[in-house]
Each structure stands twice: as C-alpha cells, then as structure tokens.
One Martini backbone bead per residue (centre of mass of N, CA, C, O) as a GRO file, in nm:
protein
  440
    1MET     BB    1  -1.468   1.223  -2.105
    2ASN     BB    2  -1.715   1.045  -1.916
    3ILE     BB    3  -1.652   0.988  -1.568
    4VAL     BB    4  -1.697   0.724  -1.326
    5MET     BB    5  -1.619   0.692  -0.969
    6ILE     BB    6  -1.648   0.415  -0.763
    7GLY     BB    7  -1.498   0.531  -0.514
    8SER     BB    8  -1.308   0.743  -0.259
    9GLY     BB    9  -1.051   0.622  -0.218
   10TYR     BB   10  -0.743   0.573  -0.303
   11VAL     BB   11  -0.788   0.480  -0.598
   12GLY     BB   12  -1.033   0.655  -0.683
   13LEU     BB   13  -0.918   0.938  -0.621
   14VAL     BB   14  -0.657   0.935  -0.779
   15SER     BB   15  -0.776   0.854  -1.053
   16GLY     BB   16  -0.989   1.077  -1.082
   17VAL     BB   17  -0.798   1.322  -1.063
   18CYS     BB   18  -0.613   1.245  -1.302
   19PHE     BB   19  -0.828   1.242  -1.519
   20ALA     BB   20  -0.906   1.538  -1.480
   21ASP     BB   21  -0.614   1.646  -1.545
   22PHE     BB   22  -0.647   1.553  -1.853
   23GLY     BB   23  -0.976   1.661  -1.912
   24HIS     BB   24  -1.181   1.507  -1.784
   25GLN     BB   25  -1.500   1.411  -1.673
   26VAL     BB   26  -1.543   1.380  -1.313
   27THR     BB   27  -1.717   1.144  -1.094
   28CYS     BB   28  -1.729   1.097  -0.750
   29VAL     BB   29  -1.846   0.808  -0.572
   30ASP     BB   30  -2.010   0.787  -0.242
   31LYS     BB   31  -2.176   0.669   0.050
   32ASP     BB   32  -2.007   0.860   0.221
   33GLU     BB   33  -2.113   1.157   0.333
   34SER     BB   34  -1.865   1.268   0.490
   35LYS     BB   35  -1.661   1.238   0.262
   36ILE     BB   36  -1.802   1.415   0.050
   37ALA     BB   37  -1.814   1.670   0.222
   38ALA     BB   38  -1.509   1.698   0.253
   39LEU     BB   39  -1.436   1.713  -0.050
   40LYS     BB   40  -1.608   1.965  -0.111
   41ALA     BB   41  -1.426   2.126   0.118
   42GLY     BB   42  -1.113   2.015   0.069
   43ARG     BB   43  -1.099   1.743   0.231
   44ILE     BB   44  -0.866   1.486   0.279
   45PRO     BB   45  -0.879   1.142   0.382
   46ILE     BB   46  -0.583   1.132   0.270
   47TYR     BB   47  -0.232   1.076   0.244
   48GLU     BB   48  -0.092   1.247  -0.049
   49PRO     BB   49   0.130   1.375  -0.235
   50GLY     BB   50  -0.046   1.641  -0.410
   51LEU     BB   51  -0.359   1.588  -0.387
   52GLN     BB   52  -0.493   1.844  -0.278
   53ASP     BB   53  -0.417   2.035  -0.511
   54LEU     BB   54  -0.550   1.867  -0.738
   55VAL     BB   55  -0.836   1.880  -0.635
   56ALA     BB   56  -0.870   2.186  -0.624
   57LYS     BB   57  -0.813   2.248  -0.922
   58ASN     BB   58  -1.036   2.059  -1.060
   59ALA     BB   59  -1.279   2.171  -0.907
   60ARG     BB   60  -1.244   2.467  -0.992
   61ASP     BB   61  -1.250   2.383  -1.316
   62GLY     BB   62  -1.499   2.154  -1.339
   63ARG     BB   63  -1.385   1.833  -1.362
   64LEU     BB   64  -1.457   1.786  -1.048
   65SER     BB   65  -1.676   1.568  -0.858
   66PHE     BB   66  -1.909   1.509  -0.576
   67THR     BB   67  -2.110   1.213  -0.476
   68THR     BB   68  -2.394   0.996  -0.374
   69ASP     BB   69  -2.497   0.988  -0.666
   70LEU     BB   70  -2.514   0.746  -0.920
   71ALA     BB   71  -2.732   0.762  -1.145
   72GLY     BB   72  -2.683   1.027  -1.292
   73PRO     BB   73  -2.383   0.992  -1.390
   74VAL     BB   74  -2.417   0.712  -1.536
   75LYS     BB   75  -2.604   0.798  -1.770
   76ALA     BB   76  -2.352   0.994  -1.893
   77ALA     BB   77  -2.145   0.769  -1.929
   78ASP     BB   78  -1.866   0.610  -2.080
   79ALA     BB   79  -1.734   0.540  -1.791
   80VAL     BB   80  -1.724   0.289  -1.521
   81PHE     BB   81  -1.561   0.279  -1.218
   82ILE     BB   82  -1.451   0.023  -0.996
   83ALA     BB   83  -1.322   0.143  -0.653
   84VAL     BB   84  -1.354  -0.067  -0.431
   85GLY     BB   85  -1.332  -0.264  -0.176
   86THR     BB   86  -1.115  -0.583  -0.113
   87PRO     BB   87  -1.111  -0.739   0.143
   88SER     BB   88  -1.050  -0.963   0.362
   89ARG     BB   89  -1.209  -1.233   0.458
   90ARG     BB   90  -1.344  -1.356   0.719
   91GLY     BB   91  -1.183  -1.681   0.789
   92ASP     BB   92  -1.051  -1.733   0.462
   93GLY     BB   93  -0.906  -1.479   0.279
   94HIS     BB   94  -1.088  -1.389   0.084
   95ALA     BB   95  -1.221  -1.180  -0.124
   96ASP     BB   96  -1.436  -0.911  -0.079
   97LEU     BB   97  -1.714  -0.860  -0.325
   98SER     BB   98  -1.968  -0.698  -0.229
   99TYR     BB   99  -1.907  -0.409  -0.340
  100VAL     BB  100  -1.884  -0.480  -0.636
  101TYR     BB  101  -2.169  -0.609  -0.673
  102ALA     BB  102  -2.331  -0.364  -0.578
  103ALA     BB  103  -2.233  -0.175  -0.801
  104ALA     BB  104  -2.340  -0.341  -1.040
  105ARG     BB  105  -2.642  -0.314  -0.970
  106GLU     BB  106  -2.656  -0.004  -0.987
  107ILE     BB  107  -2.561   0.026  -1.275
  108ALA     BB  108  -2.785  -0.138  -1.418
  109HIS     BB  109  -3.019   0.080  -1.329
  110ALA     BB  110  -2.861   0.346  -1.478
  111VAL     BB  111  -2.786   0.269  -1.751
  112GLU     BB  112  -2.711   0.439  -2.075
  113GLY     BB  113  -2.607   0.312  -2.319
  114PHE     BB  114  -2.295   0.287  -2.405
  115THR     BB  115  -2.085   0.115  -2.155
  116VAL     BB  116  -1.798   0.112  -1.962
  117VAL     BB  117  -1.700  -0.137  -1.731
  118VAL     BB  118  -1.455  -0.096  -1.464
  119ASP     BB  119  -1.216  -0.286  -1.305
  120LYS     BB  120  -1.005  -0.141  -1.051
  121SER     BB  121  -1.013  -0.335  -0.860
  122THR     BB  122  -0.890  -0.591  -0.676
  123VAL     BB  123  -0.951  -0.907  -0.839
  124PRO     BB  124  -1.041  -1.203  -0.899
  125VAL     BB  125  -1.065  -1.442  -1.107
  126GLY     BB  126  -1.395  -1.379  -1.259
  127THR     BB  127  -1.531  -1.109  -1.173
  128GLY     BB  128  -1.612  -0.991  -1.448
  129ASP     BB  129  -1.815  -1.211  -1.513
  130GLU     BB  130  -2.005  -1.144  -1.272
  131VAL     BB  131  -2.062  -0.852  -1.337
  132GLU     BB  132  -2.195  -0.910  -1.608
  133ARG     BB  133  -2.418  -1.098  -1.505
  134ILE     BB  134  -2.556  -0.895  -1.318
  135ILE     BB  135  -2.628  -0.678  -1.523
  136ARG     BB  136  -2.796  -0.869  -1.714
  137GLU     BB  137  -2.998  -0.956  -1.496
  138GLU     BB  138  -3.097  -0.663  -1.414
  139ASN     BB  139  -3.032  -0.567  -1.740
  140PRO     BB  140  -3.081  -0.708  -2.041
  141GLY     BB  141  -3.048  -0.421  -2.220
  142ALA     BB  142  -2.765  -0.366  -2.161
  143ASP     BB  143  -2.491  -0.163  -2.303
  144VAL     BB  144  -2.213  -0.344  -2.214
  145SER     BB  145  -1.858  -0.339  -2.110
  146VAL     BB  146  -1.643  -0.552  -1.939
  147CYS     BB  147  -1.342  -0.455  -1.768
  148SER     BB  148  -0.993  -0.464  -1.695
  149ASN     BB  149  -0.799  -0.214  -1.468
  150PRO     BB  150  -0.544  -0.229  -1.304
  151GLU     BB  151  -0.358  -0.115  -1.040
  152PHE     BB  152  -0.006   0.054  -0.987
  153LEU     BB  153   0.009   0.197  -0.693
  154ARG     BB  154   0.209   0.391  -0.486
  155GLU     BB  155   0.229   0.485  -0.189
  156GLY     BB  156   0.359   0.824  -0.215
  157ALA     BB  157   0.350   0.782  -0.569
  158ALA     BB  158   0.072   0.790  -0.730
  159ILE     BB  159   0.074   1.024  -0.932
  160SER     BB  160   0.328   0.944  -1.084
  161ASP     BB  161   0.233   0.658  -1.159
  162PHE     BB  162  -0.016   0.747  -1.327
  163LYS     BB  163   0.147   0.953  -1.530
  164ARG     BB  164   0.412   0.728  -1.524
  165PRO     BB  165   0.380   0.441  -1.649
  166ASP     BB  166   0.487   0.130  -1.729
  167ARG     BB  167   0.180   0.026  -1.743
  168ILE     BB  168  -0.134  -0.068  -1.911
  169VAL     BB  169  -0.399  -0.272  -1.814
  170VAL     BB  170  -0.633  -0.439  -2.044
  171GLY     BB  171  -0.938  -0.632  -2.017
  172THR     BB  172  -1.034  -0.702  -2.357
  173THR     BB  173  -1.240  -0.803  -2.665
  174ASP     BB  174  -1.368  -0.521  -2.710
  175GLU     BB  175  -1.349  -0.271  -2.940
  176ARG     BB  176  -1.512  -0.050  -2.802
  177ALA     BB  177  -1.360  -0.057  -2.531
  178ARG     BB  178  -1.080  -0.008  -2.644
  179ALA     BB  179  -1.138   0.277  -2.753
  180VAL     BB  180  -1.212   0.407  -2.483
  181MET     BB  181  -0.945   0.343  -2.330
  182ASN     BB  182  -0.762   0.490  -2.524
  183GLU     BB  183  -0.890   0.771  -2.480
  184ILE     BB  184  -0.848   0.798  -2.175
  185TYR     BB  185  -0.513   0.747  -2.204
  186ARG     BB  186  -0.396   0.934  -2.431
  187PRO     BB  187  -0.257   1.179  -2.264
  188LEU     BB  188   0.007   1.004  -2.186
  189PHE     BB  189   0.080   0.974  -2.512
  190LEU     BB  190   0.286   1.092  -2.762
  191ASN     BB  191   0.396   0.810  -2.900
  192THR     BB  192   0.390   0.566  -2.684
  193SER     BB  193   0.201   0.292  -2.574
  194PRO     BB  194   0.184   0.098  -2.259
  195MET     BB  195  -0.039  -0.094  -2.364
  196ILE     BB  196  -0.210  -0.388  -2.237
  197PHE     BB  197  -0.387  -0.627  -2.413
  198THR     BB  198  -0.635  -0.848  -2.286
  199ASP     BB  199  -0.795  -1.054  -2.132
  200ARG     BB  200  -0.969  -1.043  -1.842
  201ARG     BB  201  -0.834  -1.273  -1.674
  202THR     BB  202  -0.542  -1.190  -1.720
  203ALA     BB  203  -0.557  -0.911  -1.589
  204GLU     BB  204  -0.634  -1.009  -1.307
  205LEU     BB  205  -0.368  -1.180  -1.267
  206ILE     BB  206  -0.146  -0.971  -1.299
  207LYS     BB  207  -0.185  -0.825  -1.033
  208TYR     BB  208  -0.130  -1.063  -0.842
  209ALA     BB  209   0.145  -1.151  -0.957
  210ALA     BB  210   0.295  -0.887  -0.902
  211ASN     BB  211   0.257  -0.869  -0.592
  212ALA     BB  212   0.371  -1.148  -0.523
  213PHE     BB  213   0.655  -1.104  -0.636
  214LEU     BB  214   0.731  -0.861  -0.457
  215ALA     BB  215   0.686  -1.002  -0.186
  216MET     BB  216   0.899  -1.221  -0.242
  217LYS     BB  217   1.141  -1.030  -0.271
  218ILE     BB  218   1.133  -0.917   0.014
  219THR     BB  219   1.152  -1.192   0.163
  220PHE     BB  220   1.420  -1.279   0.048
  221ILE     BB  221   1.599  -1.045   0.162
  222ASN     BB  222   1.529  -1.106   0.457
  223GLU     BB  223   1.663  -1.386   0.461
  224VAL     BB  224   1.940  -1.289   0.379
  225ALA     BB  225   1.980  -1.108   0.624
  226ASP     BB  226   1.986  -1.332   0.835
  227LEU     BB  227   2.238  -1.470   0.715
  228CYS     BB  228   2.431  -1.230   0.737
  229GLU     BB  229   2.436  -1.225   1.048
  230LYS     BB  230   2.574  -1.511   1.071
  231LEU     BB  231   2.828  -1.444   0.852
  232GLY     BB  232   2.920  -1.132   0.825
  233ALA     BB  233   2.739  -0.980   0.627
  234ASP     BB  234   2.601  -0.749   0.369
  235VAL     BB  235   2.290  -0.686   0.245
  236GLN     BB  236   2.337  -0.428   0.080
  237GLN     BB  237   2.560  -0.553  -0.102
  238VAL     BB  238   2.401  -0.787  -0.203
  239ALA     BB  239   2.175  -0.622  -0.335
  240ARG     BB  240   2.360  -0.469  -0.525
  241GLY     BB  241   2.482  -0.717  -0.670
  242ILE     BB  242   2.203  -0.840  -0.774
  243GLY     BB  243   2.058  -0.572  -0.882
  244ALA     BB  244   2.260  -0.526  -1.130
  245ASP     BB  245   2.090  -0.737  -1.245
  246ASN     BB  246   1.847  -0.701  -1.490
  247ARG     BB  247   1.690  -0.967  -1.409
  248ILE     BB  248   1.629  -0.839  -1.115
  249GLY     BB  249   1.685  -0.580  -0.971
  250ALA     BB  250   1.674  -0.322  -0.713
  251LYS     BB  251   1.393  -0.346  -0.643
  252PHE     BB  252   1.281  -0.477  -0.346
  253LEU     BB  253   1.593  -0.490  -0.184
  254HIS     BB  254   1.493  -0.407   0.124
  255ALA     BB  255   1.560  -0.458   0.426
  256GLY     BB  256   1.322  -0.558   0.696
  257PRO     BB  257   1.005  -0.599   0.879
  258GLY     BB  258   0.821  -0.613   0.641
  259TYR     BB  259   0.525  -0.625   0.487
  260GLY     BB  260   0.249  -0.405   0.399
  261GLY     BB  261  -0.069  -0.285   0.368
  262SER     BB  262  -0.333  -0.294   0.118
  263CYS     BB  263  -0.201  -0.529  -0.076
  264PHE     BB  264  -0.001  -0.764  -0.019
  265PRO     BB  265  -0.151  -0.922   0.203
  266LYS     BB  266  -0.430  -0.967   0.050
  267ASP     BB  267  -0.322  -1.067  -0.230
  268THR     BB  268  -0.164  -1.314  -0.145
  269LEU     BB  269  -0.400  -1.454  -0.003
  270ALA     BB  270  -0.598  -1.461  -0.244
  271LEU     BB  271  -0.414  -1.628  -0.430
  272VAL     BB  272  -0.390  -1.874  -0.254
  273LYS     BB  273  -0.695  -1.940  -0.247
  274THR     BB  274  -0.742  -1.964  -0.550
  275ALA     BB  275  -0.535  -2.191  -0.601
  276GLN     BB  276  -0.661  -2.398  -0.410
  277ASP     BB  277  -0.948  -2.406  -0.546
  278HIS     BB  278  -0.779  -2.504  -0.830
  279ASP     BB  279  -0.552  -2.713  -0.774
  280SER     BB  280  -0.291  -2.472  -0.767
  281PRO     BB  281  -0.061  -2.437  -0.571
  282MET     BB  282   0.134  -2.160  -0.413
  283ARG     BB  283   0.406  -2.217  -0.228
  284LEU     BB  284   0.572  -1.959  -0.234
  285ILE     BB  285   0.339  -1.776  -0.127
  286GLU     BB  286   0.273  -1.923   0.128
  287THR     BB  287   0.555  -1.877   0.251
  288THR     BB  288   0.561  -1.572   0.236
  289VAL     BB  289   0.329  -1.521   0.430
  290ALA     BB  290   0.449  -1.667   0.677
  291ILE     BB  291   0.717  -1.513   0.704
  292ASN     BB  292   0.599  -1.226   0.733
  293ASP     BB  293   0.437  -1.274   0.990
  294GLN     BB  294   0.685  -1.363   1.168
  295ARG     BB  295   0.877  -1.113   1.139
  296LYS     BB  296   0.741  -0.898   1.313
  297ARG     BB  297   0.787  -1.040   1.586
  298ALA     BB  298   1.095  -1.070   1.551
  299MET     BB  299   1.151  -0.762   1.579
  300ALA     BB  300   1.074  -0.742   1.873
  301ARG     BB  301   1.297  -0.937   1.972
  302LYS     BB  302   1.531  -0.767   1.868
  303ILE     BB  303   1.481  -0.527   2.054
  304VAL     BB  304   1.502  -0.674   2.322
  305ARG     BB  305   1.796  -0.767   2.287
  306ALA     BB  306   1.920  -0.480   2.250
  307ALA     BB  307   1.802  -0.397   2.552
  308GLY     BB  308   1.895  -0.686   2.724
  309GLY     BB  309   1.606  -0.882   2.750
  310ASP     BB  310   1.467  -0.676   2.971
  311ILE     BB  311   1.160  -0.460   2.945
  312HIS     BB  312   1.024  -0.444   3.204
  313GLY     BB  313   0.916  -0.111   3.259
  314ARG     BB  314   1.032  -0.005   3.004
  315THR     BB  315   1.132   0.222   2.751
  316ILE     BB  316   1.010   0.238   2.409
  317ALA     BB  317   1.098   0.376   2.103
  318VAL     BB  318   0.894   0.466   1.811
  319LEU     BB  319   0.973   0.517   1.465
  320GLY     BB  320   0.718   0.470   1.295
  321LEU     BB  321   0.390   0.337   1.173
  322THR     BB  322   0.365   0.318   0.898
  323PHE     BB  323   0.426   0.101   0.632
  324LYS     BB  324   0.517   0.378   0.498
  325PRO     BB  325   0.615   0.644   0.356
  326ASN     BB  326   0.397   0.896   0.253
  327THR     BB  327   0.171   0.797   0.463
  328ASP     BB  328  -0.137   0.703   0.668
  329ASP     BB  329  -0.111   0.394   0.648
  330MET     BB  330  -0.200   0.106   0.875
  331ARG     BB  331  -0.221  -0.136   0.705
  332GLU     BB  332  -0.035  -0.394   0.810
  333ALA     BB  333   0.167  -0.277   0.991
  334PRO     BB  334   0.452  -0.367   1.152
  335SER     BB  335   0.411  -0.193   1.412
  336LEU     BB  336   0.178  -0.352   1.538
  337SER     BB  337   0.337  -0.614   1.608
  338ILE     BB  338   0.581  -0.488   1.747
  339ILE     BB  339   0.434  -0.340   1.975
  340GLN     BB  340   0.289  -0.584   2.090
  341GLY     BB  341   0.551  -0.733   2.164
  342LEU     BB  342   0.651  -0.517   2.365
  343VAL     BB  343   0.406  -0.521   2.553
  344ASP     BB  344   0.421  -0.826   2.619
  345ALA     BB  345   0.720  -0.764   2.754
  346GLY     BB  346   0.649  -0.482   2.937
  347ALA     BB  347   0.646  -0.227   2.781
  348LYS     BB  348   0.683   0.117   2.725
  349VAL     BB  349   0.532   0.309   2.464
  350ARG     BB  350   0.681   0.543   2.240
  351ALA     BB  351   0.542   0.746   1.967
  352TYR     BB  352   0.625   0.840   1.615
  353ASP     BB  353   0.446   1.018   1.343
  354PRO     BB  354   0.395   1.242   1.087
  355GLU     BB  355   0.084   1.103   0.979
  356GLY     BB  356  -0.033   0.830   1.162
  357THR     BB  357  -0.157   0.885   1.446
  358GLU     BB  358  -0.470   0.884   1.409
  359GLN     BB  359  -0.475   0.594   1.286
  360ALA     BB  360  -0.320   0.451   1.533
  361ARG     BB  361  -0.466   0.506   1.801
  362PRO     BB  362  -0.704   0.277   1.783
  363LEU     BB  363  -0.470   0.033   1.750
  364LEU     BB  364  -0.295   0.153   2.019
  365GLU     BB  365  -0.309   0.068   2.320
  366GLY     BB  366  -0.107   0.243   2.562
  367VAL     BB  367   0.018   0.447   2.381
  368THR     BB  368   0.251   0.707   2.346
  369PHE     BB  369   0.200   1.003   2.175
  370CYS     BB  370   0.414   1.207   1.982
  371ARG     BB  371   0.570   1.516   1.836
  372SER     BB  372   0.858   1.373   1.843
  373PRO     BB  373   1.147   1.200   1.857
  374TYR     BB  374   1.246   1.331   2.129
  375GLU     BB  375   0.995   1.278   2.295
  376ALA     BB  376   0.996   0.968   2.258
  377ALA     BB  377   1.301   0.933   2.391
  378GLU     BB  378   1.218   0.987   2.669
  379GLY     BB  379   1.352   0.748   2.883
  380ALA     BB  380   1.477   0.547   2.690
  381SER     BB  381   1.630   0.223   2.626
  382ALA     BB  382   1.512   0.244   2.326
  383ILE     BB  383   1.534   0.294   1.966
  384ALA     BB  384   1.302   0.247   1.686
  385ILE     BB  385   1.320   0.208   1.339
  386VAL     BB  386   1.037   0.136   1.120
  387THR     BB  387   1.010   0.403   0.945
  388GLU     BB  388   1.160   0.580   0.653
  389TRP     BB  389   1.155   0.869   0.715
  390ASP     BB  390   1.331   1.143   0.630
  391GLN     BB  391   1.348   1.275   0.927
  392PHE     BB  392   1.531   1.012   1.028
  393ARG     BB  393   1.818   1.048   0.864
  394ALA     BB  394   1.900   1.328   1.062
  395LEU     BB  395   1.949   1.286   1.350
  396ASP     BB  396   2.017   1.404   1.674
  397LEU     BB  397   2.216   1.207   1.853
  398ALA     BB  398   2.294   1.378   2.096
  399ARG     BB  399   2.006   1.450   2.180
  400LEU     BB  400   1.904   1.167   2.219
  401LYS     BB  401   2.104   1.078   2.439
  402ASP     BB  402   2.023   1.292   2.653
  403VAL     BB  403   1.708   1.171   2.683
  404MET     BB  404   1.807   0.895   2.739
  405ALA     BB  405   1.867   0.621   2.941
  406GLU     BB  406   1.965   0.451   2.680
  407PRO     BB  407   2.201   0.401   2.407
  408VAL     BB  408   1.972   0.262   2.181
  409LEU     BB  409   1.979   0.153   1.832
  410VAL     BB  410   1.714   0.041   1.611
  411ASP     BB  411   1.759  -0.036   1.260
  412LEU     BB  412   1.501  -0.151   1.039
  413ARG     BB  413   1.625   0.031   0.760
  414ASN     BB  414   1.925   0.111   0.716
  415ILE     BB  415   1.996   0.449   0.748
  416TYR     BB  416   2.260   0.375   0.897
  417GLN     BB  417   2.584   0.387   1.023
  418ALA     BB  418   2.767   0.248   1.262
  419GLU     BB  419   2.993   0.461   1.300
  420GLU     BB  420   2.811   0.705   1.348
  421VAL     BB  421   2.658   0.596   1.603
  422THR     BB  422   2.894   0.498   1.788
  423ARG     BB  423   3.035   0.780   1.809
  424HIS     BB  424   2.775   0.868   2.003
  425GLY     BB  425   2.739   0.606   2.209
  426PHE     BB  426   2.596   0.376   2.063
  427ALA     BB  427   2.403   0.105   2.037
  428TYR     BB  428   2.393  -0.100   1.734
  429THR     BB  429   2.109  -0.209   1.527
  430SER     BB  430   2.046  -0.405   1.241
  431ILE     BB  431   1.990  -0.532   0.905
  432GLY     BB  432   2.210  -0.763   0.774
  433ARG     BB  433   2.472  -0.657   0.952
  434GLY     BB  434   2.725  -0.804   1.051
  435LEU     BB  435   3.018  -0.831   1.219
  436GLY     BB  436   3.188  -0.759   0.950
  437THR     BB  437   3.031  -0.449   0.944
  438GLY     BB  438   2.981  -0.321   1.246
  439ALA     BB  439   2.694  -0.470   1.270
  440VAL     BB  440   2.381  -0.622   1.440
   0.00000   0.00000   0.00000
C-alpha cells in the first residue's frame, strides 16, 4: 500500500517507519524543513530505542522517504494518516485541533481517486466528522472515507507496541475503508487479527477513555501509597496483592511522583472539558487531574523534609528528568514541578538525565546539568531519584556517600530496599513504604 504520514513527530515517525518495515511504501510529510533535512540525513529528532536503525534500514531499502511537499505524495496515496500535534489549548484546556484541520484542507486540494483519510492523532469525539466536512467543503468531488485509528504507543517501547499490539481500533462504517485498513495492518497477523472495528465516534472515545482509566489507576495507587505511609504498610506489596487479581492487573500500579508525558495530562484534561461541554461531567477524572497536579509539588516538599526541613543555600541532586525512562520527552515531566519546588525553597539543584538534558535545559533555568549521577551528587545534602532509568538501579552507594555533603537518598520510584541503602549509612525515604517496612 502507498501510505502518507502527515506529521513526523513521535506518533507519525514511529508509525510511518513501522509501516515501511512491514513492506508498505511510506512518505512522511512535515512542514518543519529542518526536521525533514535532519531525517533525510539520518538524524532522528526524538530518542526512542531502536528507531534510528529502523529509519536507516527502511530509507536505504527505498520504502521510507521524507518531504515537506504534501500534494505530490497524497495524489498517489491509498491512505493518508493525520498524525499532527493536538496540544492542550491555552486558556481552556480543550485540544487544539488547528493542525488537524489545516492538514484536512491541504489533503482536500491534493487528493485524487478513492483515498482513506485516517485520524491517527488523539482527537476529541466528533473530530472525524469535522475533518470529513472540511474535505467535502474544500473539494466536493473528493472520493474519500475518513476514519479514526488511535495510537496506543508507550514512549520507550513504541516499536514493540506497534508491532505487537494488544488491539488495533479502527472507526469506520465504510466497507471500502475497512478493506484498506485491513490490508495496511495485515502483515501483523498470521492467524488472528486483534482489530476492533467500530463507528468513528466510538473509536475516538476509546482512546481518551483508555488513557483516562490508566491515569486514574496511577493516581489511585499513589493515594494508597500516602495511606501506607501513615499506617506502616508497604504499597509495593499492596500493589502486588491487588494486581494479582486479573480483574485489576498489575500494570500501572507503581507508586511514584505522578504521571506526565505527552498523553495522560492533555488527554485527561481534554476528556474533562468534552464531558463538561456535553453536560456529562466525569468527576473521577476531574479529581484525578487535580490530585496529579498537586502531587508533583508534594514530592518537592517530601524531599525538603527528608533533607531536614531547611534547604536554603544547600545543594539537592536530582537523578532523572524525563517523564519516564527510555525517552527524551520532557512534556509535563514531574521533575519540572519538583525542581521548581526545590528552587522555590532556596535549594541549588544539580541534575543528571541519560537522554533528556538538552530538552530539559531551556525549561529549567538556574539548574546545573551534570554528566553522571556522581557528578550531580557532589556536595549535595540529598539526592532524589525522580525517573527510574536502569542505570540508577545499581548505583555505587559508597561512592555516592563519599562525594555528598550529607547521605540522604529520596527514592521516588522505590527502586531500592531500605536495608540495602541504610547499610551504607544513608537516611532513606521512599514512596508508600511506611514505618512498618523499614522505610519512610
């Protein structure tokens, strides 16, 4: 199949490259000339394990190309995917759909013959209706079918998620579009296809409902963690105990400093606004959003307390800046609010992240960025693990203690055991493991 992917950001680039790796002919289109020039030169604008090699392989084999020209590729396309950004709109929290609608207008003027137009971006319910209206208004003779195909990719594991999905959701009632989408995804399935076909509006809501539920699950275990600290219980054992119930499941039950990233914050907020606009408020999600926002600053206060309560003029080391490991994405990362809270309390912050430093630098003024955990820890009164990168799981605690002013470790991801850390002379604070578990 001949596929055009409009938008070469995270979703568009990963999806386009994986489609090419299936054997489809894929053209990735983006208006950002510097991004396209970099991709043509083999430089990847995002960090995602395995992506650079996959881009190089498929570009070399002639299945993947990059351009700023939309019209030419769209004319020859069987399917055109819209994978542009839908950030939260300033002022009211609704999804900003201006890029989606601009892409629809350009498609309308370029399309020839029957073409499936696919909303890959995360969009509110009814967006596909408006995309179809725009195309038909701009080009009444266009033979197009607009469908929804939301993505469910986890940053840091996106290629695996794309190639081994739990399900593929396609919103269309057009049999021609259904046949095209089946053919596009056919290489994934040797025996059984996990494709779920629905109407367009249902598909759009599935994406928001999935992300909201997962955000709520994270927020739930974080509140359980707070209670564990008061009661002397261990949130990790609680999570194991409830996660063993297959009606609940173990995933997304890891207590921490709150969720961040490009999806959960904006999608939960967009769903809240959509529900309010339709007089069907989702109070659980409203509360989830509020609790998560408050939690990030609460983690800064937790670090301050662990360091003795007065950190004015003292150094605090922060390990991990990105919202999760195996990505360089700083969008809505908990570290941003945590570090701001530490700075507001008068601390000098030294930070290290394996991949996110360049993205974090313009967002965190006054922070000293370091080249290793041990450099960050030099002279620090406390060190806080904010993102659970693998390289932080086996730190040389003796070496850390030697370079720190005071041996205080605040583990916001529960990757250490209290006995191990205190044996090296550290005061240790974790999340949701109360007095009865040997850690606070």
